Every structure is written in C-alpha cells, then in structure tokens.
N, C-alpha and C positions, 0 to 999 in steps of 0.2 A: 505294580503295573507301571510301565514306562509311559512317557508322554505320548509316544507314537501309538501305543496300544489304545490310549483313550480316544484317539482320533478315528478308531475303527468303530463305526456305528451305522445303523440302518439309514441314517439321513443321507449318507453318501449316494445311495441309489436314487435319490430324488434329483441328483445333479445330472446334467446332460453328459458330462465327462466322467462319469463314475468309474468306467473301466480305467481311464488314465490315472484317476486318483488312487485306485488300488495299486496300479503299477508303480506309481510314485511312492506310495507307502512302503512297498516291498523294497524299492531301490534305496529309500532313506534308511530303512532298517539294516540292510546289508552294509551300507556305508557307515552307519553307527557302530555296528559290530566290528567292522574292519578297523575302525578307529580305536576301539576298546582292546583289540587283540594285542597281547604282549607275549612274544615267544618264551619269555622267562617266567610267566605266570600261568596258573591253572586256567584251563578254558572251560571247565565244567559248567560254570555259571553262564557262559556265552552259549553253550549248547542248549541249556534249558531255556534261556531267554529267547533264542530263535524258535524253539519248539512252542513256547507259550505264545509268541507273536503269531505263528502260523495257526495255532488253535483259534485265536481271536478272529483272524481273517476267515477261516473256514466256518466258524460258528456264525459270523455275520452273513456270509454268503448263503449258508444253509437255511437260516431263518428267512432270508429274502426269497430264495428260489423255491424252497419246499413249502412255504406258507403254512397252510392248515395241516400238511403232512409232516411238518418238522418234528413234532413230538410223537408221531406214529412210527417213524423209522428211526434208525440209529446210525450215527457216524462215529467211527472209531479210528484211531491211529494204530498202525502195526509196525513191526521192524524197528529200526533205529529211531524213527519218529515216535513209535510207541514207548520206547525207553526214554524219551526226551533227550536224545543225543543227536541233534541235528547240526551237522557241520555246514559250512557255507554253501556247498553244492550237493548235499546229501539228497537221496531220493526221498520224496514225500509219499509214503505208502499209506493208503486209507482203504477202509472197508465200509461199505454201506450195507447195513443189515436190514433185510425186509421182514415184514410181519406175515407175508403170504406169498404164494407163487404168482398171484394176480398183480401185475404191475401196471395195468392199463391206466389206473387213476393218476399215477405220478411218473409215468415213463418219460413224458415230455419235460416235466420240471426237473427230473434228475439229469436228463440230457443237457438242459440249459445250464444246470449247476456245474457239470463237468466242463462244458464248453467254456464257460466264464473263467474257471480256474486255469484252463490252458491259455485263454486269451490274455490273462494278466501275468502269465509267465511261470506258473507254479509247476506245470507238467507232472501232475500226480500219477503215481502207480495205483490204479484203482481196481476194485472188484466189487460186484454187487451180488449178494447171495442171501438166501434164507438161512436160518440156523441149520436146518437139515442139510442143505447144500454145503455149508461150511464143514459140518461133521463128516459128510461123505468124502469131500475133497481131502480133509485132514487125514482120514483113515488110510487113504491110498498114497499119500505123499507126506513124508516127515517134515519137509521144508514148510508145508502149509501149517501143520500143527505148531511148528516152531514159531512161525509168524503170529499165529493166533494167540499163543501163550503170552505174547507181549502186547496184546491189544489194550488200548486205553481209551476210555470214553471221552469223546470231544463234546458231543451234544446229541440230543435226541432222546429216544425211548430208553430209559434206564432199566426197565423191566426186561427188554430184549437183551440188553447188555448182560444182565445178571443171568438170564436163561442160557445165553451162549456159554458163559464161563462154567455153568453147571454141567453143560453137555460135553465139555472138552477136558474134564478132569481125568487123571490117570486111572481111576477105577472104571472109567467108561471106555476110553480109547488111549492107546499108547501108554501102557504102564511104564514106570520109570526104567525098568531093566531093558525093555525092548527099545525104548527111546534112546537110552544110553548106547546100546549096540549099534543103532542106526547112525548116531552121531559119530561113533568111533570109525565106522566104515566110511562115512562122509569125510572125516578128517584124514583118513588114510589116503583116499583118492585125491584129496586136495593137496596133501603133502607131496604126492607123487608128481604132480604137475610142476613142482619146484625142485625136483630131484632130491626130495627129502632133506632139504637143507634151507635154513634161514639165511645162509651166508652167501647169497648171490650179490654181486656188486651193484645190481639194480633191483633191490628187493621190493616186494609188494607189501606195503605196510599193513594192509588189511587182511589179505588172503594167505600170505606166506607163512610158513612155520614160525611160531613165536610171535605172530602178529596179532592184530586186534580180534580177528576171528577166533583165535584160541581162547581169548578171555571170554568171548561170547559163548563158546561151547561150554566152558566151565559154568557160566551163569545159567545157561539153558538146562543142563542136566541137573544142576543143583536145585533150580526152581521147580523142575518137573517132579522131583522126589519130595522136596520139603515145602513146596509152595511158598518159597521165600521171596521177599521183595527186594532184598539187598544182599550183596556179597559179604557184608559185615557179619552175617549170620554164620559164615564159615567158621568164625571163632566160636560162636555159641555151640555149634554141633561138633566141635573138636577137630575140624579138618586143618585149621591153621592156627598157630600161635599168633598173638597180636603183632609181633615184630614182622612175621612173614606176610600178614595181611597188609600192613603198611608198605612193605616192599612191593607187593602186588599193585597196590593203588598208585604208588610212586611211578612204577614202570608204565602203567596204563596212562598216567598223566603225561609222561614223556611222549608216548606214541600219539596221544590225542593232540598234543601241542604241535608235533611234527605234521600230523595229518591236516590240522587246521591251517597251518602255514602253507602247506602244499596246495590246498584248495584255493587259498587266496592268491598264491603265486601263479597258478595256472588258469584261474577263473573257470574251473570245471571240476567235476568229481574225479580227481586224479589220485590214485593210491599207489602209483609206482614211483619209487625214488630213483628215477633215471638220471643219468649223468647231466642232462640238460638243466636240472634243478638243484643238484647237490651243492654247487658252489654258492648259489644265492641263499640256500637254506643254512649253509655253514656260516655265512656272514650274519644272517638274522639271529642265529643261536650263539653268536659271540665267539666263533672259532677263528675269525680272521684277525691277524695281527700284522704289524709292520715287520719287514725284514724276514718273513717266513720263507721256507723253501717251497718250491713249486708243488702245488697240490696239497701242501701240509694242512691247510684249513679243511679241505674236503676229507682228507684221511682222518683227521681228528674228529670231525663231526660224525662220519660214518662209523668210526670205532665206538663212539658214544652210543650210536644207534644199535650196533650189533651187540654190545655188552648189555644194553637194556633188554634186547630180545633174548639173549642167553639166559638172563634171570627169569624171564617169563616162561621160556621153554622148560626150565627146571621145575618151576612151580606147577606148570601145566602137567608135567609128567607125574609129579607127586599127587596132585589132586585127582587126576583121572584114575590113578591106581587106587586111591582111597575110595573114590566113588564106585569103582568096580567091586570092591569088597562089600560095600554097604548096599548098593543098589541091585547088584546081580547075585551075589552070594548070600545076601541077607545078613541080619544081625546075629551072627553065630560066633562061637568061640572056635578059632582055628587051631588045629593040631599042628604043633611045630615038629618038623622032621630034621634031626641033626644032620649037618653036612660035614662038620668037623668040630673041634673043640671051641671054635670061635663063632661059627655061623650056623643058623638053622634056616630051613625053608618054611615059609608060612603062606599058604594059598598060592604057591608057585613063585613066590618072591623071596629073595635072600634078605635075612634079618640078622643084625648083630645080636649076640646072646644077651647083652645088657648095655645100658647107656654109658658104662665106663670102659667098654672094650678097648677103644682106641687110645684112651689115656693109659691103660695098663699095657696094651700091646700096639704101639704105634704102627708097627710093620703090617698090621692087619689092614691098614689103608691100601696097601698094594696086594696083599694076599686075597682080598675080597674079589678082585678082578680075575685072578687066576682060578679061584673057585667057580666063578661064573663061566669061564671058558671050559672048565672040566665037567660042568654039569649043564648040558644043553637043554635039559627040561626046565631050568629056572628061567622065568620070563624077564626078570629084572631085579632091581633093588627096591626094597620096601621104603615107603616114604619116610618113615621114622629114621631109617638108616641113612637115607640121603641127607636128611637134616644133620644127623650126627657127623657124617663125612664133612659137610660144609663147616660145621663148628670146630672140626679137628684139623683143618688144613694147616694151622699154625704149628702142628707137631712135625710137619715135614720141613725141618730146618737143615743146616749144613751137616750136623751130626747124623741125621737120618739119611741124607743123600750119600754120606760116606760109609754108611753101615753096609758091610759086605752081604749080610742076609737080605737087606733091602735090594741091593744090586742084583743078587741072584733071583729074587722074586720078579723084578722088573724084566730081566732078560728071559726068564722062563715064560713070561706071558707072551713073548714073541715066538716061542717054540711050539706053541700048542697047535694041534691040527684043525681047530675050529674056534670061531668066536673072536678072532683077533681084531677085526675091524670094528665090530659092535662094541667091544670093551674099550678100545682106544677112543671111540667117539664118546663113550660114557665117561671115561677118564678126563677127557677134555671138557665135557659139559659140567662135571662136578668140580673142576679146577685142579684135579690131581696132576695132570701132565705139566701144567704151568708151574705148580709148586715143586714137583720133583726135578724138572728140567727148567731152571729159571729162564734160560734163553728162549724157551718155547713161549713164555709169557709175552715176549716181544712181538710174536707173530699172531697171537690170538686176536681175531677180529681186525687184522691189518689188511687193508686193501692193496691191490696191485694195479697201478694205473699204466698198464702196458696195452690195454685194449684187446687182449686175447685171453687173459685169465678172467674168468667170470665169477670166481669164488675168492673169499678171503684166503690169506696164506695158510692159516691152520686148516681150513676146510679143504683147500687144494691138497695139502700134505696128506690128509686122511683119505682123500680120494685116490691119491697115488698108491697108498698101501692097499686100499680096497681093490684097485686094479691089479696089483701084483698078486693078491690073494686069489683073484678070479682065475689067474693062469694055472692055479693048482687045483681048481675045482672042475670036475667032469661036467657039471650042469651048465658051465659056461664055455664048454669046448667049441661050440659052434661060432662063438664070437671071433676068436683069433687062434685057430688050431695050431698054427706055427709056434706061437708063444707058449701054448700048453706043452708042445713037444720039447721045446728048449727048457721049460721049467723042470721037466723030469730030470735034466742033467745038473740041476742045482742041488748040491749036497746039503747046504744049510740055508734054507729059505729065510731064516731070521736075519741073515746078512743083508739080503735085499730089502727087507722091511725096515731095518735100522737105517740103511742108506736112504730109503724113502723118507723116513722120519726127519733126517738131518739135511736133506738136499737143499732145502730153502730156508733153513732155520735162521740164517743171517740176513734175510730180506729186510729191508728198511734201515740197515746200517750203512754208514758210508764205507765205500770200498767194494771190492769184488766179493759178492756174497758167497761164491763158490769157495774161494780161498779161506774166508773167515769161517765158513761152515765146516771146512776140512779141519781146522784147528779145534773147533767146538766138538766135532765128532771124535777127534783123537783124544781129547781130555776125557770124554765119556767112555771110550773104549778102555783107556788105561784104568779108570776108576772101576770099571765093571770086569776087569781081569780077562778081557778077550785076548785070544792068542795074537801073536805078532802078525801072523798071516791074515787072520780075520780083520784085525785093525787096519792093516795096510789096504785091504780090499775095500772096506767100508769107506775109508778116508779118500781113496783114489776115486771111488764112485761119486762121492759128494763133490770132490774137486772137478771131476770131468763129466758131470751128468749132462752137460749141454753139448759135449764134443761130437757125439754121434749125429744128433739132429742137425747141428751146424754143418758138419761135413757133408751129410746127405743132401741138404737143401741149398748149400752155398758153394759147393765145390763140384768139379767135374769128376764124378766117380767112375767114368769110363777111362780116366787117365791113370795108368799104372803107378805113376809117381805119387798121385794123391792117395791111392790105396796103400802103397808101401809106407807112406808117412803116417797114415792113420793106423795101420797095423803096428808100426813101431810105437805109437802112443799107447795102444792097447796092450801089446806085449804078449798076450796069451789067449788061448781059446776060452779059458775059465773067465778071464776078465771080460772078454767079448760077450759071452753068454749073459753075464750079469748086467753089463752096460746096455745091451740090446733090450732086455726086459724092462729095465728101469726107464729107458728112453721112451718106449712105447707107453708104459704106464703114466709117465709124466705128461706126454703130449695129450693123451686121452683125458687126463684129469684137469687140464687147463680150461677146456671148453669142448663139450661133446660134439659141437659142429665143426671143429677144426680137423678132426680125424677123417681121412678119406682114403680111397683106393690108391691115390698117387703116393701119399706119405707111406702107406703100408708097403707098397711095392718098392719104393725107393729105399726104405730101411732094410727090407728083406734082401734087396740086391747088395746093399753095402755090407750087410752081415755075411752074405754068401761069399762075396769076393774077398772079404777080409779073412773069413774062415779059411778059404783056400790059400791065401798068402801066408797065414800063420801055420797052417798044416804043412805047407811046402817048406817053410823056414824063412826067416827074414834075411838070412844070408844068401838065399837063392831067389831073388826077385825075378819076375818074368821080364825077359829082355824085350825091348820095343820091337826089335826085328822079328822075334818069335811071335809076338802078338799080331804084328802086321801080316805075316804070312798065314797065321791061323785064321784071322778074320777073312782074308781074301779067299783062302781055300774053301772055308765054310760057305761063304756067299756064292762063290762060283759053282760049287757042287749043287747048291739049292737051285740056282738059275738053270743049270744044265738039266736037272730033273724036271724043270718046268718047260723045257723045250727051247731055251734060248741058247743059240750057238756060241761057241767060245770066241769066234771072231767078233760077233756083235758085243759080247761082254767086254772084250779087250778094247774095242773101239770106244765104248761108253766110258771106260775107265782111263783112257790114255791121258787125259788132261787133269785127272784128280791127283792131288798130292798125297804123300804118306799120311799126313795129319787126318785126312778124311777117313782112311781105313782104320785109324786108331780111335777116332772119336765116335764112330758109328758102329753099332752091332751088325752082325752078319745079316740078320733078317731085315734091318733098315737099309743096308747097302743093296740087298736083292730087290727090295721094293722100289728104291730110287732108280736102279738100273733098268728095270722093266719099263718104268715111266719115261726115262730119258731116251731109251732105245726106240720106243714107239712114237716119239714126238718129232715134229718137223720145226724148222725155224719159225714158220708163220703160226705155229701153235703157242708160241711163247707170249707172255709168261705162262709157264705150266704151274698150276696150283692144284695140289691133291690133298686129300684128308683121309687119314686112316683112323677110324673111330676108337680102336682099342689097341694100345701098345702093351708091351710087357710090363710097363710101369703104371698101367691102369688109367692113362690119360690118352687123349687124342693127339695125333701128330699132324700138323699142317706143314706141307713141304712145298717150297717155292724154288723153281728152276728157271732162270732167265739170264739175259745178258746183263752184265754188271753195270749198274748206274747208281748215282748218288741217291740217297734217301730211300732205298728199298726197305731197310730196317725200320725207318721212321714211318713210312707209309703202311708197312705190314702191321706194326704194333698198334698204330692208330686205328686201323680197320678192325683188328681183332678186339681191341679195347672197346670200340664203339659197338661191336656186336655183343658185348656183355660177357666176353671170355676172360678167364684168368690165365695169364701166360706164366708158365712154371719154369721154362727152360728155353733158351734160344741158342742155336749153333749156327754160326755164320761161316761159310766156306767160299773161297774164290778159286776157280780152277786156273790152270796156267794159260788157257785161252780166253780168260776174262769172262767166265760165266759164274753165277752164284748158285750155290747149293745151300739154301737156308731152311732150317726146320725149327718149328715152334711146338713145344709140348703144351697143350692147353686143356683146361676143364671149364665147365660152366661156372659162373660166379658162385653158384650154390655149393660147389665142390663136387658135383656129380659129373660123370662122363657124358659125352654127347651121344644121345641114344636114338635120334630120329633122322631118317634119311633126308627129309626136306631141309632140316637144319644143316646137315653136312653140305648139301648142294648150295644152300644160300650162303654159307661161309665162303666156300670156294669161289662162287660167282662174284660176290661182293669184293673179295680180295683181288681177284684177277682184274675186275673192272677198274678198281682204284689204282692198281699198278700200271694199267694201260693209260689211264687218264693222268697219272702222276699227281693225284690229289685225293683227299678224303673229303667228300661233301659233308656239310655241317648238318647231318641228320641228328635226331635226338640220340644222345649217348645213353645206352641202357646199363652202363657200368654204374653201380650204386656205391656212393661213398657212405660209410656208416655214419649214423647220427652221432655216435660218440666222438668220432674224429674231429667234428667241428668244435667240440668243447675241450678236447685234450689233444691238440696237434703235436706231432712228433718233430722236435727240432731237427733241421736238416744237417747232416754230417757227411762230408766227403773226404775220404782218405785214400792215399795212393800206397800200394804195396808192391814190392818186387816179387817177380816170379822166381822161385828157387832155381829153375832151369834157364832163367834169363831169356825166355821166349817172348813174354808179354809184360806189360805193366797192368796191374790189377787196380781197378777203381772200385772202392767199396762205398756205396751210397745208402744212407739211412734217412728216410723222410716219411711224411704222411702219404699213404697211397691215395691216388686220386685219378680221375679219368684223364687219359692222355699222357701219363707220366713217362712211359717208355718212349713214346713218340717225341716228346720234348728232349729226352736224352739223346735220341738218334739225331735230331736236328742239330744239337750242340756238337756232336761228333762230326757231322758233315761240315759244319761251319769251321771247325778247327782242323779239318783234313785228317781225321783220325780213322783208322781202320779198326772195326770191331770184329773180333774173331769168335767170341762166344759170350753168353750172358747167363748168369744163374739168378733167377727171379724168385725171391721169397717174400710172400705177403702173409703176415701173421696178424689177424684182425685188421687194423688199419695201419699197421707199421710195415713199410716196404724196406726190405734189407736186400739190396741187389748188388751183384758182383759183375763187373764188366772187364773182359780180357781184351786189351787194346794194344795197338802198335802205331807208329807213324806210317806215312804213306810208302815208306821203304821197308816196312815190316820189321822195324827195329823197336825195341822197348823205349818208352819215353821216360828218361831218367832225370832230365834237366828240371830242377825245382821251379825255375821261372816259367817254363812251358807248362808244368803241372798246375801252377797257380792260375795261368791263363785259362786252362781247361776248366779248372774249378770255378772260376768266375763266370765262364760262359754257361756252365750247367746251372749255377745259382740264378743267373739272369733268365735262363729259359724257364726255370721253376718259379720265378717271381718271388724269390726269397733271399735272405742273407744267411751266411754261415754262422 
C-alpha cells in the first residue's frame, strides 16, 4: 500500500473540507503516477496501482454513505476497472448489487454515494441491479455478460458476489460457443468501421483492428470457455507456445505504453493516434534525433506501432481460429481432406501435411496461396501452418527468388479468377510479400505524409489491387459501370494487378518514386520471364501512373493541344485502357472521401477525348479552326431550337474572341448566350449558377464590365461560402466585358443540391461585386486539422506554354481560406492578366496552375519580372519560398 492509500480513511469525513480532501488525494495520485510513467518501461504496475487506489477511495466512501447497509449490498468493479487496468483517464465502471427489489431503505444513501463520487471528480459509469436484473440484462445483451464476466468485488456482501457469479456461468447463460459467435460478429462490425484495416494513418489504438480490443476479445472468449484468470493459461491449454505468448505480452505492453502516454498527453480518455499527437509521442518514445529528415521521427514511431499491430493481428487470427475449433466444433478429431500432395483441409482450413513440408519443399510457401485461390471453400490457413510459415520465411532467399518454378507460382497467383486480394493480404500479413520482393519490405507499415493518403503504403497498394479486382466483378457493377465496361477489354488482368503492386513500391526512397519503381518492376518482369510487350506495359504504367490524374486535374482538357500531347504520351488505346483503370483504382485507394462525381466525370472526359484522338490517329489532330466551327455550329443550332434568333445570337457573340469558343463546350456557350442576350446594362453584374454540369460540378458564371479584382472578389466570396473551386476560366471580350466561370463543389465534395443555396451563392457574389469588397463574415471554409501539423512548403515555378500564348505559374502550398483571393490580389498589384486557372486540392495540399500574360497579352518570360511576381505572391501568402 502506498503512502497516499494510507491517508484514505473514515476520519476524513469528520473534516469540514472532506470533499476537497478527496479531490486533493485523487489529484496527488494522478501526479504521482504521471511522475512514475516512463515510456520505455512497462505500465502494468501503474495500471494496477491506480485501480487499487480507486478501490480504497470507493471502499471508504461506501462505508461512510451506506453505513449499516454497507455489508448488505455489494459494490464491484467491471470492465477495464474490473481487470485492474485503469489508464489515467479510463472509465471507472461499477455495479451496485442489491439484495432485493425494495430499495426504499437505502435509496437516498445510494444517491448520496454516487453524488459524492461525481463531486470529487470520479464520474463513474454506474448501474444498480439485483442478481435477477443482471441476468436478464445479460441474456439480452452480450456486452453486459462480457462486462459482468470481469466483475471484481471491491467491498460489501461477499455472498451476493458469489451468487452473481454462480448465475452467469456458461452452463446457465451464454454458453461459450454462442458467446464466441456473438463476439466474432461484434468484431466483424467493429473492423468494418475502420475499412477492415489497422493501417489507417490515424489509427484507433483501442478499437481498430489489431488494437487492444482484439486482445480483450481473445481474453473474453478464452475466459468464457475455461474460466481462466490469466492469458498465460493459453500455454497450458496448448493454444500458444511460450515464445508466442511472450510475443503477445510484449505487443500488448507496447500498446499499453502508447495508450498511457496518449492519455497523459491529451489529459483525457483519447485512443486515436491522430496527427496532432504523433510527433510528441515519437519524441517521448525516443524516435527524434538531430539532423533527421522532415517527419522521419513520426514515420519511424508509426512504423513501430504498425509492426506491433501486425504481430497482434496474426496472433489474433490464429487464436480465434483455434478457439473456433475447440469451442464451436468441440473436442473432436477432424478428418483431413487432401487438397494435393502437400496440403490438406481440416475443418475448412488449409494445413501443411507435416511440420517438415517447407524445409523439404520451400516453394510450397508460394503454392499454398495458389491452392487457397483455387479452393474457394477453404476459409483460411490453420494456426499451426501459420506458425510454420513464419518459422520458414528464411527459406525465401536469393536462390528461392531466382527459382523459375517459384516465379511461375507467383505470377500464376495473379491470374486466378478469384481470391487474389484476400491472398495478397494474407501474404503481406504472414511476411511472404516482403520476403519474396525485398523492395516491398520498405513500404510495409510506411506512412505517407501527403495528407490525402490515409493508409500506409503497403495497405494503399493492396487497396489499389482490390479496386482493380472489383472492376472485374459483376457484384460491384453498380459502383463504376464505365470501369467494368473497359475492364472487359483488358486481355491480361494480371498486368494491371502487377502494375498496381509496383506503382508505389519506391515510396520513401530519395528521388522520383515512379522512375525508381519502373526499374524495380523491369527487374521483376525480366526475372519472371514476362514477354517484352507485357514488361513494357507494366513498366510504362508504373512510370506514368500519375500522368492521367495530373492532366485531368491540372491542365485544360478542353484544349486540343493538351489532348494531343497526352495522347502522344499514351500512344495507344490499349495503354489508355490500362492507365484509366489504374488511375481510378489509385485515386479511390488513397482516401474513400477523395473520389467524387467531379473526378469521375473529368477522367471519363479525358478518356473519351483521348480515345477519339487515338482512334483518329495522332498524325491527324483536330485543327483549331475545325473545332471552332464545330462548337459554334452546335451552340447555334441548340439556341435556334430554343427560339433564339440568329441575329440575337450573332450580336451576343460579336465581341467574343476565338479563344472563348475553343475553351467552352457548346452547351456552356448556349447557356451563356441566353443569359447575356436577356440582360441589360443595369442588370450587371450578371451572376448565374447551373447546379449540374457535364463534369458533375456546379458552374458559377459572371458577366460584367471588366474591372480590377473581379477574380479576387469572386474567389474570396466563393471560398467564404464554403465552396471548393475546381476550375476557373477568365475571358475578356474585345469591348472589355468579362466572361468568367468557376466550377465548384461543396467542400464535402458533394454537388450543390438545394435551390435556396444556389440563390444565396448568386446573391452574395453579386452583392460583393457591386460593393467591390467581401465583408468579414465567418468563413465556413474548413482547414483540416492535419494541415496545422504538417504544412506543405510553398513552391512557385514558372513554365513556358508550348504554344507561347501564356506563362504558366505552378503553385504548391497548404490550402487555406482565402488562398485564391490572395493570388488574385497579387496579380492585380503586378498588373497581370489571368486567363484561366486549374485548381487542385488534394487533402490539404493545393496544387494550382495559373495561365497568365502581361497587360498587353504577352507571355511573361523575363526572369526578373517572374521573380517579382513570385515575391509578391509569397508576400500575400505570408510565407517564404
């Protein structure tokens, strides 16, 4: 007993300030435990010490408030408190057990007891029940029986405590097989909340897959069947060898230490390892060193965490499988069903024929996964064989990797009609992928601090392959039917899967990961005897896997020259089909929230126009004059159908330059023309909104007399309204009017769906243009929490336009409220004409392209002038380059 514990006694209640004294005792204990905490040492004693201290507090209060009823009723701890695992800010869950339904004699004293606990700051999770009520509640809710299983007597009627435990045994309620099934369903639902992966960049250390809850599930189902008091009995009952038990304990200790530190850091019951805390934790756990690269400390700490979780996931898989055999199927001898000369199926799980299989036939380490793919009725790998795989990883050496039969087996696994994703995940979990492809080991559990990838690199890679597989499956047809249609044109799907496997394999290395990845892929293809055609395609996809998304989001795909250049890069419809599918799968695997109708429509449009260019032949590009006439004719025909006379049409178009008809589609031109033709000078500025365009976004159109700062005012207003600007096209007519359009989405990525919202946007923008200012209302543009901790260094580069029409400014910086407005003000100050802008925001990373000229419409090529513009932009952004 510690010195503080000795100070807890009934005499405190005789003092006038007893409540303050208890508060002070709790405060002193927390400070004492905080002082004792060392991130590099076990916290198990601290957890027990806190639990024991709370026991003393509760016992003292119980005796004081319950008085003569103290030995009549019973007070017990449940949950983590019942296990004596109290973290600094853990819930303190207690149950008061009554001896009868009649509570009149002690109702007031119990109320005073609970009130006092709240007043001193304990905030207990409390329930008051009879044994009968406990049993009834437990029968209907497996979470209650789970909690009651861990009940621990604190003080009071021991006979009641004994009677409760006798009423909740598996022979009376929740037999172990039913309890096991309920826990498995609960785990399935819990995993689904985290996309069935532990490798989120902001993982939940308690509830996420591989986290502390997984260990608790093991303990609960084991305790339910064997009534065991400690996990060490896993050794006694033959579930784990001693070495694996100590591996389990070591992993749990790591998670306990991290959780303890997280509670102390946040001063609350926080179980999420969010970016806000990762750097502080990395420092505490010794991962910060001098002269390290940016974020290296955090990456190393999180890699340490993820590898710990990986081990727990593997142990969890083995133990739950063994529990299933014992608890559900019973203690029976299972019949083994031969699968081939190396493997059998036992109770639906694959088993090696003997313990020496991999030593005698090392290639069976790969063949195993092919067998699983070819036998869909097999549920997984038996625990004994998982152990055997782990012990045999050393057999995958250079000779193994160069063995042509091993190469054939590995490639064959990618050619199967089913099971590819599941088996690749299993190969990664067991360490096979990292052993067979050493470069893959570099990306296992590696984080990506670009604020839009939410998974580790290896997990993202496996999600890419999963997404590609979905394009082949009819059950996922409703997700992206266009992708399913194109997938039917892919003769060898394994090429796509292999490109997905290697597309990010060089992440974390210095240099261009696409170029390095191409070389790694080329070596792999040569070793695996892939044809020259297939090798070239895989390597080209790895090298160019970002080209399509960058072209779609950062260039003007209504420009025939942009399309011709992209088509030249792609070269053939075959390459286009593969690249399109890989691009969609890659974007959707970074973060489920990043994919939206805008990106879908943009990539489809780029695919379609590139397909047409390739089909027509690169030697026959569309002439600008032909495109101009085609757009004009299509728009005019549409307008005449709507009753607009040719004279009105020509009058509306008389001051618009050729560039206008090239950069807008026929339906956009028709919409603009109707608006302009029906407006008067005193109607200006004219602000219209079309909620749904062909690209899945809304278009905000501004027509008014040309004045300075229209772009800055417009973007500031739209930003203040919480809209994401995707694209801006800026036109000035020969009679000095502007035709500006902005493609926008709600910040959530959703289109604008409500009429009142459309009206509000148009009204607010028109008023601000009239007033020539944006009032300082609250800006509802939200900067991500992560961006504050991982800001993007600002980069400004100038590029020449291949046709020498504009100068292109490429800006990369952290996205924030008012960004585009600041850029617009910088352009006004330096007398720059903005012709168009491509706005790309990925997570909190802004990657924007501005097409500019001087006030004489000439490109700005003078390096000194460019540097002045650069300095002005940096000044507006309040940063340095």
